[in-house]
Every structure is written in structure tokens, then in C-alpha cells.
C-alpha positions in Angstrom: 0.0 0.0 0.0 2.8 2.4 0.9 4.5 1.8 -2.4 1.2 2.4 -4.2 0.7 5.7 -2.4 4.2 6.8 -3.3 3.5 6.0 -7.0 0.1 7.9 -6.7 1.9 11.0 -5.3 4.3 11.0 -8.2 1.4 10.6 -10.7 -0.4 13.5 -9.0 2.7 15.7 -9.4 2.9 14.7 -13.1 -0.8 15.3 -13.6 -1.7 11.7 -14.6 -3.8 10.7 -11.6 -6.9 12.3 -13.1 -6.6 10.4 -16.4 -9.3 7.7 -16.8 -7.1 4.7 -17.4 -4.5 5.4 -14.7 -7.2 6.6 -12.3 -9.0 3.2 -12.8 -5.8 1.4 -11.9 -5.4 3.5 -8.8 -8.9 2.7 -7.6 -8.3 -1.0 -8.3 -5.0 -0.9 -6.4 -6.5 0.7 -3.3 -9.5 -1.6 -3.4 -7.2 -4.7 -3.5 -5.2 -3.3 -0.6 -8.4 -2.7 1.4 -8.0 1.1 1.6 -11.5 2.2 0.8 -11.0 5.9 1.7 -8.1 6.2 -0.7 -10.1 4.3 -3.4 -13.0 6.7 -3.0 -10.7 9.7 -3.2 -9.0 8.3 -6.4 -12.5 7.6 -7.9 -13.7 11.2 -7.3 -10.5 12.6 -8.7 -11.0 11.0 -12.2 -12.0 13.6 -14.7 -14.0 11.4 -17.0 -15.4 8.2 -15.5 -16.3 5.3 -17.8 -18.0 1.9 -17.2 -14.9 0.4 -15.8 -14.3 3.2 -13.3 -17.7 2.6 -11.8 -17.4 -1.2 -11.8 -14.0 -1.2 -10.3 -15.1 1.2 -7.5 -18.2 -1.0 -6.8 -16.1 -4.1 -6.6 -13.7 -2.4 -4.2 -16.5 -1.6 -1.7 -18.4 -4.9 -2.3 -15.3 -7.0 -1.6 -14.2 -4.9 1.5 -17.3 -5.2 3.6 -19.3 -2.2 2.5 -21.9 -3.6 0.1 -24.3 -0.7 0.8 -21.8 1.8 -0.7 -21.4 -0.5 -3.7 -25.2 -0.3 -4.3 -25.1 3.5 -3.9 -22.4 3.7 -6.6 -24.5 1.4 -8.8 -27.5 3.7 -8.4 -25.4 6.8 -9.1 -23.9 5.1 -12.1 -27.5 4.5 -13.5 -28.4 8.2 -12.9 -25.2 9.2 -14.7 -26.5 7.4 -17.8 -23.7 4.9 -18.0 -24.6 1.9 -20.1 -24.5 -1.2 -17.9 -22.8 -4.5 -18.6 -22.9 -8.0 -17.1 -20.1 -7.2 -14.6 -21.8 -4.2 -13.2 -25.1 -6.1 -12.8 -23.4 -9.1 -11.2 -21.4 -6.8 -8.8 -24.6 -5.0 -7.8 -26.5 -8.3 -7.3 -23.6 -9.7 -5.2 -23.8 -6.6 -3.0 -27.5 -7.0 -2.5 -26.9 -10.7 -1.6 -24.3 -9.7 1.0 -26.5 -7.0 2.4 -29.7 -9.2 2.4 -31.6 -6.3 0.7 -34.2 -8.0 -1.4 -36.1 -4.8 -2.1 -33.2 -3.5 -4.2 -32.4 -7.0 -5.3 -35.9 -7.5 -6.8 -35.6 -4.1 -8.5 -32.3 -5.2 -10.0 -33.9 -8.4 -11.2 -36.6 -6.5 -13.0 -34.0 -4.3 -14.7 -32.0 -7.3 -15.8 -35.2 -9.0 -17.1 -35.9 -6.1 -19.4 -32.3 -5.8 -20.6 -30.2 -7.6 -23.2 -28.7 -9.7 -20.3 -32.0 -11.4 -19.4 -30.8 -14.8 -20.5 -27.2 -14.4 -19.2 -26.2 -17.5 -17.3 -23.8 -15.7 -15.0 -26.4 -13.2 -13.9 -29.0 -15.9 -13.4 -26.6 -17.7 -11.1 -25.9 -14.4 -9.2 -29.7 -14.0 -8.8 -30.1 -17.6 -7.7 -27.4 -17.0 -5.0 -29.1 -13.8 -3.8 -32.6 -15.3 -3.5 -31.2 -18.5 -1.9 -29.1 -16.7 0.7 -32.2 -14.7 1.7 -34.3 -17.9 2.0 -36.5 -17.1 -1.0 -36.1 -20.7 -2.3 -39.2 -20.6 -4.6 -37.7 -17.8 -6.7 -34.2 -19.4 -6.5 -35.4 -22.8 -7.7 -37.5 -21.3 -10.5 -34.4 -19.5 -11.9 -32.4 -22.6 -11.4 -34.8 -24.8 -13.4 -34.8 -22.2 -16.2 -31.1 -22.5 -16.7 -30.3 -24.3 -20.0 -26.9 -25.4 -18.8 -26.7 -25.9 -15.0 -23.1 -25.2 -14.0 -21.3 -26.4 -10.8 -21.6 -22.8 -9.5 -25.4 -22.8 -9.9 -25.7 -26.1 -8.1 -23.3 -24.9 -5.3 -25.2 -21.7 -4.7 -28.4 -23.7 -4.0 -26.7 -26.5 -2.1 -24.9 -24.0 0.2 -28.0 -22.1 0.9 -30.0 -25.2 1.7 -27.3 -26.3 4.1 -27.2 -22.8 5.7 -30.9 -22.9 6.3 -30.7 -26.5 7.8 -32.5 -28.0 4.9 -30.4 -31.1 4.8 -32.7 -33.3 2.7 -32.9 -30.7 -0.1 -29.1 -30.0 0.0 -28.3 -33.7 -0.3 -31.0 -34.3 -2.9 -29.5 -31.6 -5.1 -26.0 -32.8 -4.5 -27.0 -36.3 -5.7 -28.8 -34.8 -8.8 -25.6 -32.9 -9.5 -23.7 -36.2 -9.7 -26.3 -37.8 -11.8 -26.1 -34.9 -14.3 -22.3 -35.5 -14.5 -21.5 -32.1 -13.0 -18.3 -32.3 -10.9 -18.8 -30.7 -7.5 -16.5 -28.0 -6.3 -15.0 -27.7 -2.8 -17.9 -25.4 -1.6 -20.5 -28.0 -2.7 -18.6 -30.8 -0.9 -18.3 -28.8 2.3 -22.0 -27.8 2.2 -23.1 -31.3 1.6 -21.0 -32.6 4.5 -22.5 -29.9 6.7 -26.0 -31.0 5.7 -25.5 -34.7 6.5 -28.0 -36.0 9.0 -27.0 -39.6 9.0 -23.9 -41.9 8.8 -24.9 -43.5 5.4 -25.2 -40.0 3.8 -21.8 -39.0 5.2 -20.1 -42.1 3.9 -21.7 -41.7 0.4 -20.4 -38.1 0.2 -17.0 -39.3 1.4 -16.9 -41.9 -1.3 -17.7 -39.2 -3.9 -14.9 -37.0 -2.5 -12.4 -39.8 -2.9 -13.6 -40.3 -6.5 -13.0 -36.6 -7.2 -9.5 -36.8 -5.7 -10.3 -34.1 -3.1 -9.7 -36.3 0.0 -6.2 -34.9 0.3 -7.4 -31.3 0.7 -7.1 -30.2 4.4 -10.3 -28.1 4.3 -12.3 -31.0 2.9 -10.6 -33.4 5.4 -11.5 -31.0 8.2 -15.2 -31.1 7.2 -15.1 -34.9 7.0 -13.6 -35.2 10.4 -16.2 -32.8 11.8 -19.0 -34.9 10.1 -17.7 -38.1 11.6 -17.2 -36.4 14.9 -20.9 -35.4 15.0 -21.9 -39.0 14.5 -19.4 -40.1 17.2 -17.6 -42.3 14.6 -14.2 -41.8 16.1 -12.4 -44.4 14.1 -13.6 -43.0 10.8 -12.6 -39.5 11.9 -9.1 -40.8 12.8 -8.7 -42.6 9.5 -9.3 -39.3 7.7 -7.1 -37.2 10.0 -4.1 -39.6 9.9 -4.4 -40.4 6.1 -1.1 -40.1 4.4 -2.5 -37.7 1.8 -3.7 -35.2 4.3 -1.0 -32.6 5.1 -2.3 -31.8 8.6 -0.9 -28.2 8.4 -4.1 -26.3 9.1 -5.3 -25.5 12.6 -8.9 -26.1 11.5 -8.1 -29.8 10.8 -6.6 -30.3 14.2 -9.5 -28.5 15.8 -11.9 -30.8 14.1 -10.1 -33.9 15.3 -9.8 -32.6 18.9 -13.6 -31.9 18.8 -14.3 -35.4 17.5 -12.4 -36.8 20.5 -14.4 -34.6 22.9 -17.8 -35.5 21.2 -17.0 -39.2 21.7 -16.0 -38.6 25.4 -12.3 -39.3 24.8 -11.1 -36.2 26.7 -7.6 -37.6 27.5 -6.9 -38.4 23.9 -8.1 -34.8 22.9 -5.5 -33.4 25.4 -2.8 -35.7 24.0 -3.6 -34.6 20.4 -3.4 -30.9 21.5 0.1 -31.6 22.9 1.1 -33.4 19.6 -0.3 -30.4 17.7 2.1 -28.1 19.6 5.0 -30.4 19.0 4.3 -30.4 15.2 4.4 -26.6 15.2 0.8 -25.9 14.4 -0.2 -22.8 16.4 -3.5 -23.1 18.2 -6.3 -20.5 17.6 -9.1 -19.3 19.9 -11.3 -22.3 18.9 -8.5 -24.7 20.0 -7.9 -23.0 23.3 -11.6 -22.9 24.2 -12.0 -26.6 23.3 -8.9 -27.6 25.3 -9.9 -25.5 28.3 -13.2 -27.3 28.2 -11.3 -30.6 28.3 -9.3 -29.4 31.3 -12.6 -28.6 33.0 -13.9 -32.2 32.5 -10.6 -33.8 33.5 -10.0 -31.3 36.4 -6.5 -30.6 34.9 -5.8 -27.4 36.9 -2.0 -27.4 36.2 -2.6 -27.8 32.4 -5.2 -25.0 32.5 -2.7 -22.7 34.3 0.0 -23.6 31.8 -2.3 -22.6 28.9 -3.3 -19.5 30.8 0.3 -18.5 31.2 0.9 -18.8 27.5 -2.2 -16.6 26.8 -1.7 -13.8 29.2 -0.6 -11.4 26.4 -3.8 -11.9 24.5 -6.5 -13.0 27.0 -7.9 -9.5 27.4 -8.9 -9.5 23.8 -11.1 -12.5 23.6 -14.3 -13.1 25.5 -14.6 -16.8 24.7 -11.2 -17.5 26.1 -11.9 -15.5 29.3 -15.2 -17.3 29.8 -13.4 -20.7 29.3 -10.7 -19.8 31.8 -13.2 -18.8 34.4 -15.2 -22.0 33.8 -12.1 -24.3 34.1 -11.0 -22.6 37.4 -14.6 -22.9 38.7 -14.8 -26.6 37.9 -11.4 -27.1 39.5 -12.5 -25.2 42.6 -9.7 -22.7 42.2 -11.5 -19.6 43.2 -8.3 -17.6 43.6 -7.4 -18.1 39.9 -10.9 -17.3 38.8 -11.0 -14.1 40.8 -7.6 -13.1 39.2 -9.0 -13.6 35.7 -12.2 -11.8 36.4 -10.8 -8.8 38.2 -7.5 -8.2 36.5 -7.6 -9.8 33.1 -11.2 -9.8 31.8 -11.4 -6.1 31.1 -13.8 -5.4 28.3 -14.4 -9.2 27.8 -16.4 -9.4 31.0 -19.7 -10.5 29.5 -22.8 -12.0 31.1 -21.3 -15.5 30.9 -18.3 -14.3 32.9 -20.5 -12.8 35.6 -22.6 -16.0 35.8 -19.5 -18.2 36.1 -18.1 -16.1 38.9 -21.4 -16.0 40.8 -21.7 -19.8 40.5 -18.0 -20.2 41.5 -18.5 -18.2 44.8 -21.7 -20.2 45.6 -20.1 -23.6 44.9 -16.8 -22.7 46.7 -18.6 -21.9 50.0 -19.0 -18.2 49.8 -22.7 -17.6 48.8 -22.6 -14.2 50.5 -20.0 -13.0 48.0 -22.1 -14.5 45.1 -25.0 -12.3 46.1 -22.8 -9.2 46.4 -21.4 -10.0 42.9 -25.0 -10.2 41.5 -25.6 -6.7 42.9 -22.4 -5.5 41.3 -23.5 -7.0 38.0 -26.6 -4.9 38.2 -24.6 -1.8 38.9 -22.5 -2.5 35.8 -25.7 -2.6 33.7 -25.2 -6.3 32.7 -28.6 -7.9 32.0 -29.0 -11.1 33.9 -30.2 -14.3 32.1 -32.0 -17.3 33.4 -28.5 -18.9 34.2 -27.8 -15.9 36.4 -31.0 -16.2 38.4 -30.4 -20.0 38.9 -26.9 -19.4 40.2 -28.1 -16.6 42.5 -31.0 -18.7 43.8 -28.5 -21.4 44.6 -26.5 -18.9 46.7 -29.7 -17.7 48.5 -30.6 -21.3 49.2 -27.2 -21.9 50.9 -27.8 -18.9 53.1 -31.5 -19.6 53.8 -32.0 -16.0 52.6 -35.8 -16.2 52.2 -36.4 -12.5 51.7 -33.7 -12.1 49.1 -34.9 -15.2 47.3 -38.6 -14.0 47.3 -37.4 -10.6 45.8 -35.5 -12.6 43.1 -38.7 -14.5 42.4 -40.7 -11.3 41.9 -38.0 -10.1 39.5 -37.9 -13.4 37.6 -41.7 -13.2 37.2 -41.5 -9.6 35.9 -39.0 -10.8 33.3 -41.3 -13.6 32.2 -38.6 -16.2 33.0 -40.7 -18.1 35.7 -42.2 -20.3 33.0 -38.8 -21.8 32.0 -38.5 -25.2 33.7 -34.8 -24.5 34.4 -35.7 -21.5 36.5 -38.9 -22.7 38.1 -37.2 -25.9 39.3 -34.6 -23.7 41.0 -37.3 -21.6 42.6 -38.9 -24.8 44.0 -35.5 -26.0 45.3 -34.9 -22.6 46.9 -38.3 -22.5 48.7 -37.8 -26.1 49.7 -34.4 -25.4 51.2 -36.0 -22.6 53.2 -38.7 -24.9 54.5 -41.4 -23.2 52.5 -43.1 -26.2 50.9 -46.3 -24.2 50.3 -44.4 -21.6 48.2 -42.6 -24.4 46.3 -46.0 -26.0 45.6 -47.4 -22.7 44.4 -44.6 -22.4 41.9 -45.3 -25.9 40.7 -49.0 -25.3 40.2 -48.3 -22.0 38.4 -46.5 -23.8 35.6 -48.4 -24.2 32.4 -45.9 -26.8 31.2 -44.5 -29.3 33.6 -41.7 -31.6 32.5 -40.4 -34.6 34.3 -37.8 -32.4 36.1 -40.6 -30.2 37.6 -42.5 -33.3 38.8 -39.3 -34.9 40.2 -38.3 -31.7 42.0 -41.6 -31.2 43.9 -41.8 -34.9 44.6 -38.3 -34.9 46.0 -39.0 -31.9 48.2 -42.1 -33.6 49.7 -40.0 -36.7 50.3 -37.1 -34.8 51.9 -39.5 -33.0 54.3 -41.2 -36.2 55.4 -44.5 -35.5 53.4 -44.2 -38.9 51.7 -48.0 -39.5 51.4 -48.2 -36.2 49.4 -45.2 -37.3 47.4 -47.1 -40.5 46.3 -50.1 -38.4 45.4 -47.9 -36.2 43.2 -46.5 -39.4 41.6 -50.1 -40.5 40.8 -50.8 -37.0 39.2 -47.6 -37.3 37.2 -48.8 -40.7 35.8 -52.3 -39.3 35.0 -50.7 -36.5 32.9 -48.7 -39.0 31.0 -45.2 -37.8 32.1 -42.8 -40.7 31.8 -41.0 -41.7 35.1 -37.2 -41.8 35.1 -34.6 -43.0 37.6 -35.0 -39.9 39.8 -38.8 -40.4 39.8 -38.6 -44.0 40.8 -35.9 -43.3 43.5 -38.2 -40.7 45.1 -41.2 -43.0 45.0 -39.3 -45.9 46.5 -38.1 -43.6 49.3 -41.6 -42.4 49.9 -42.9 -46.0 50.1 -40.1 -46.8 52.6 -41.1 -43.9 54.9 -44.9 -44.6 54.7 -44.3 -48.4 55.1 -46.3 -49.1 51.9 -44.7 -52.4 51.0 -47.3 -53.3 48.3 -46.7 -50.0 46.5 -42.9 -50.4 46.9 -43.0 -53.9 45.4 -45.0 -52.7 42.4 -42.5 -49.9 41.8 -39.7 -52.5 42.0 -41.5 -54.5 39.3 -41.6 -51.3 37.1 -37.8 -50.8 37.8 -37.2 -54.3 36.5 -39.4 -53.8 33.4 -37.5 -50.6 32.6 -34.1 -52.4 33.1 -33.0 -49.8 35.7 -32.2 -52.3 38.5 -28.5 -51.8 37.8 -28.7 -48.1 38.5 -27.1 -47.2 41.8 -29.6 -44.5 42.9 -32.8 -46.5 42.5 -31.0 -49.8 43.5 -29.9 -48.2 46.8 -33.4 -47.0 47.5 -34.8 -50.5 47.0 -32.1 -52.0 49.3 -33.1 -49.4 52.0 -36.8 -50.1 51.5 -36.5 -53.9 51.8 -34.1 -53.6 54.7 -36.6 -51.5 56.6 -39.4 -54.0 55.9 -37.2 -56.8 57.2 -36.9 -58.5 53.8 -33.2 -58.9 53.9 -32.9 -61.5 51.2 -34.6 -59.1 48.8 -32.4 -56.3 50.0 -29.3 -58.4 49.3 -30.7 -59.4 45.9 -31.3 -55.7 44.9 -27.8 -54.8 46.2 -26.2 -57.5 44.0 -28.1 -56.1 41.0 -26.4 -52.8 41.3 -23.6 -52.6 38.7 -21.5 -49.9 40.3 -21.9 -50.2 44.1 -21.1 -46.9 45.8 -20.9 -46.0 49.5 -24.7 -45.1 49.5 -25.6 -48.7 48.4 -23.3 -50.3 51.1 -24.7 -48.0 53.8 -28.3 -48.9 52.8 -27.5 -52.6 53.0 -25.7 -52.3 56.4 -28.5 -50.1 57.7 -31.1 -52.7 56.8 -29.2 -55.5 58.7 -28.6 -53.2 61.6 -32.3 -52.2 61.9 -33.2 -55.9 62.0 -30.8 -56.6 64.9 -28.2 -58.4 62.7 -25.3 -56.7 64.4 -22.6 -59.2 63.6 -23.6 -59.3 59.9 -23.5 -55.5 59.8 -19.9 -55.5 61.1 -19.0 -58.2 58.5 -20.6 -56.1 55.7 -18.5 -53.1 56.9 -15.3 -55.2 56.6 -16.4 -56.5 53.1 -17.0 -52.9 52.1 -13.4 -52.0 53.1 -12.0 -55.0 51.3 -13.8 -53.7 48.1 -11.8 -50.5 48.5 -14.9 -48.4 49.2 -14.3 -45.4 51.5 -16.6 -45.1 54.5 -18.5 -41.8 55.2 -20.1 -40.5 58.3 -23.2 -42.6 57.8 -21.1 -45.8 57.4 -19.5 -45.4 60.7 -22.7 -44.4 62.4 -24.5 -47.6 61.1 -21.8 -49.8 62.4 -21.7 -48.1 65.8 -25.5 -48.3 66.0 -25.4 -52.0 65.3 -22.6 -52.6 67.8 -24.5 -50.6 70.5 -27.6 -52.7 70.0 -25.7 -56.0 69.8 -23.4 -55.3 72.7 -20.3 -55.6 70.5 -17.9 -53.4 72.5 -14.6 -54.4 71.0 -15.9 -54.0 67.4 -17.4 -50.6 68.3 -14.1 -49.4 69.8 -12.3 -50.6 66.7 -14.8 -48.8 64.5 -14.5 -45.6 66.4 -10.7 -45.8 66.3 -10.8 -46.1 62.5 -13.1 -43.1 62.4 -10.7 -40.9 64.4 -7.7 -42.1 62.4 -9.5 -41.7 59.1 -9.2 -37.9 59.2 -11.4 -37.3 56.2 -14.6 -37.9 58.3 -15.2 -35.8 61.5 -16.7 -37.7 64.4 -20.0 -35.9 65.4 -22.2 -36.1 68.5 -24.1 -39.1 67.1 -20.9 -41.1 66.8 -19.9 -40.3 70.3 -23.4 -40.8 71.7 -23.6 -44.4 70.2 -20.3 -45.4 71.7 -20.9 -43.8 75.1 -24.3 -45.5 75.3 -22.7 -48.9 74.5 -19.8 -48.5 77.0 -22.2 -47.3 79.7 -24.7 -50.1 79.2 -21.8 -52.7 79.2 -20.5 -51.4 82.5 -17.4 -49.7 81.1 -18.2 -46.5 83.1 -14.7 -45.1 83.4 -14.1 -45.5 79.7 -17.6 -44.0 79.0 -16.8 -41.0 81.2 -13.3 -40.5 79.6 -14.9 -40.5 76.2 -17.7 -38.2 77.4 -15.1 -35.6 78.7 -13.0 -35.8 75.6 -15.8 -34.8 73.2 -14.7 -31.8 71.2 -18.1 -30.2 71.6 -20.8 -29.7 74.3 -22.4 -33.1 75.1 -26.1 -33.3 74.2 -28.9 -34.5 76.5 -28.8 -38.1 75.0 -25.1 -38.6 76.1 -25.9 -37.2 79.6 -28.9 -39.5 80.0 -26.8 -42.6 78.8 -24.1 -41.9 81.3 -26.4 -41.0 84.2 -28.7 -44.0 83.5 -25.7 -46.4 83.4 -24.5 -45.0 86.8 -27.9 -45.8 88.3 -27.9 -49.2 86.7 -24.4 -50.2 87.8 
């Protein structure tokens, strides 16, 4: 550009810049260099403008992102009485297409239809492209059918538009017709057809055509193939394209497609390994790569890797909102609040969008500082950032943690005024909030206010009734859910089984168990554990054991449910044996595990086993002994006559003894 300006200055001094031919060259040069201001100045300095002058200027503006000015020039050209040619019309139609201005486009079409260019194939293809891009497919298809010779460009214009408007069937149908007519597809047609694929067979058929055309070695086409196979989670097919010897693997887009294919198939570690290989091969990652890999780090909880990427990006992180949002999310998922705060306060700058605010609010709420989450929401308001449904859900979660009923009710009013209370995502959070504050009536009111209730809404209100001991009502809700034809899922059945356990409705519980079996959900840990707990409480230990054995991935909750059932039925020795079996399976005990064993030992008089259990609890370190643990052991020691030991344990409690511990100790003193 600078060299061109130097030549322009010399031409101006010599008086040549106003000459038509040289002036046209100057306009063309400035247009190709992207300097529209200089192109316009050169255009206006030309003494006598001809057809080429106008067309070159129009092209400069059309190709440099200012199609409106290109159209203005075309209109001025018409007023100036310049005789139009095919290039002028095509440039103007292309500008209308870019602008999406069909009003001017239709006027142009009418002008072309009455000119000597009415049958011109190039102009018809330009009009087809304009109408198709605007979604006017009836007009585009009519023009297409009137073409005597349908070129690859004409086919591609329609195929690309069909693909853009998610009309996959039409795009693929025209792509097949193109092949049947013997028209060789160009790269754009191939890419559009791949983007339109809705099934694996379609994708494979297009892949076969690409191989026949010899385009499978093109990295852009390979990238589209990998993306297509990634969408269908056909990882091996994606890898066969990516690692093919003919594919150069030099473009970042191709690497991004393969990384994404790994992620879509759930192979996050392989995605991270490929990213590291990409760096070793000298391919520089772009924003798409970084956002994808930070998402992988979130899933894998790879905090160190995320920090390493962050360190490499510090020079450019201020500029890109997507990268900032991804960094905040990975630090939130890794529970590294300090890193998230640093990005948000010091590096986000102008890239602090609503997603960034939402992520930080959720991070504070999830990392144990709900008060700060609420303060940040207030600050978000002061900054004029409009909250979304995601914002409100995060803030309601913080209010729930604090039991801030007044603040939550105020949020509810605001949500209602925004019209967001009908969204299931938001209404379910409102129900959870009121439930956590003990306001079941308000949660029920939210539920009944919903015009559309999905399975999550039903499960939420049913779960709240179950948690608050209103299990008869929970069963009534379940009946209503069935009457409305909402399909029960694992969460539904878990809630209903729990409600049957509390109400003692064995018949209903057995019928739900039969449904679990018919749906093939007996292997699921949540509903399986609930069934174990139910049969344990009803004294049906054989059935409890059978349900336990059906669970494919037995977690601590399942073991606790089984031990609790045996303990409730006075099977103390068996409970202790189950506890040992649980440890042999490598399962970590939680607070409830220790309490069940201590309870069983207390009722079975198993002093040595109880002392051993309590010793393990103290040594564990990951679980803190609470008043219930101490109370069970004190009660057992006192009733067994180990008064000195009971008193020592009583005095060593790290908190104030409750009335139960006092009564156990005093009662034992009277007894012994």
C-alpha cells in the first residue's frame, strides 16, 4: 500500500492521476489493498469516469465489507446514464446478496429481465445465489430450473443455501442430482453437503464421492469430513481421515476438528494428548483450539494444564471473550476460586460478558461463599449487565445456601416480571430454593403456576415432599404425574421408593420394584440403593441383598443402605461383617457408614468391634466424628458397665455433650 501511495503521489505531481485509465488502476489498487478511503478519493479525482471506473469502485466496496456503498455507486452510475454491462449487474446483485436487501435485489432483477442480459447464465446464477441466501427458495429454484446449462456454480449456490438454512434433505438431494447430471462438485459444494449430513450413510456416500473426485487430500475437505464423523461419534472414521497419508495436517482447522471429534466421543484424555502433539508439530492453536482444550481441562480437572495454557495466553487473554469465559469455567470446575478471581478482576477487562459474571457468581456459591455470590450479583446490576436465566439460577442457589428467604422472594418477583418463571430450568430452581428454606407451600405454588411441567418439575416437587417427610403427598404427586402421561425416570422411581419406605407401603414399593425391573433400571445405583433401603426397613433382607447384588457400580450409599437394613433388623454381627467387606472392596466409609456400624454394635453389645470402628473413624481424618458417633459409643460403653471408659470419652468430646449422652451416662451409673 505504501509503495502504491508513493506512485500515486508521483502521478499526481505529473498530472496523470486524473486520467481515466491510470485513475482506474489507482482505484483498483486501493481496493485490492483494502484502503476504501483512498479508493474513493481516487475515484472522485478521475476527470471522465467510464463503465470500468464505476465497476472497479463498486467491486472495491463490495469486496471490502461495504456492500451498501457499492449499491449506492450502482444507483449513481445509473443516474449518470452509463450503459451497464454484465459485470456491473453481477457486482450489484452480489452486493444485495451480502446486504440481504431483497427490495433493491428485486428491482435489479426487474431491470435485468428487461435488458439484453435477461438470459445471461452468470447473472442468473448471481440472482439464484441472492434469493437462496435470503431464504427465497421458490424464486431461486424457479431461476435454477430455467437454466439451459446448470453449472457447478449454480448447483453450489443452492446447495450451500439449503445447508445454511438447515434444509439437509434438499441439500443432499440436489448434491445427488448434480452427480447424476455429470457435474463435478467443487469444494464449496462438498463442504456444504457434508455440513448438511443428518446420518452416517449419507456422510459415507459423500466421502466416497470426494475420494472419486480426488479431493480427499485437501485439508479443508478433510476437516469437514472429520467434523462430520465427529458429529456422529464415529471416532475411528474421523481418525482414518485425519491420519491419512495424503492429508497434510498443516491447518489449525483440521486439528480443531479432530480434537472436537475426540471430545464429542467422550475421549477427553486423547483430545488433550492430540493438542500436545499439535504443539510439537508446530501448528499454532487459535481461539477455537484454546476454548475446546480449556473445556477438556474442566472435564478432567486438569488445573495445572489450564494454568500452563493461561500463562501462554496472558498477552492476548484481554482481547477474547470466549477465552476469558473458558478460563473462568475451568477454574470454577477445578474449585480454584483464587485463579478465577484473578482472571475476572485483573484480566477480563472489556471481555467481561454475562457468561463471565454468571460463572463467577456460581464459583463463589459452589466454593462456600454464597454471600459474595449475592454481592457480585448486585455489582453485576450496577455494571448494567442484563441477567439471564442462568444468572438467576446461580443466585437462587446462593440464596438457598444462606437460607435468605427475603432475598430469594425478591428474586422470584424479579424473575416473574421478566417472564422467566415459565422456564423449567428457572422454576425448578425456585422450587428448590423454597424447599431449602422450609417453605413447601411456596414451592407447591410455583409448581402449580407452571403451564408446562416436564419430568424435572415433577421430580423436583416430589423430591421436596420426600425430603421434608411428606411422603404421602409425594405419592399423590406421583399419581398425578402418571395421569398427565409424564414418563417416570430414575429420579422419579428413586423418590417413590423412598416415599414407600417412609410410609411403610410395602405393596406399592414392590409394584415400583416391578416397574424398575421392566425398565431395566435395577443396575442403577440410585434406585437400586433406594430399593435396598426399603426392603431392609421392611425386614426383607434376602430381597435387599438381591437388589444390592443387581447394582452394577456399588457406591458408599448402596453399602450404607444394606448395612442399615441389617442393623435395623438386629443383625449386628452381619452388619460388622458387611462393613469389613466394604473396606475390602476399596470403598471409602463416610459419616453414615461409621454411624450404622456403631449403632449395630451398640444394640448388639459388640464393645470391641465398636471401639475398633471408632478408632478407625478418628484415624481416618477425612470424616469428622460428630455427636451421634460419640453418643452411640458412650451408650454402648455405659450399658456394658465400662463406666470409666464412657466417662473419659464423654469428657474428651470436642463439643458440648447433648442430652442423650448425659442420659446414657447417668442411666448407666444408676444401673451399675
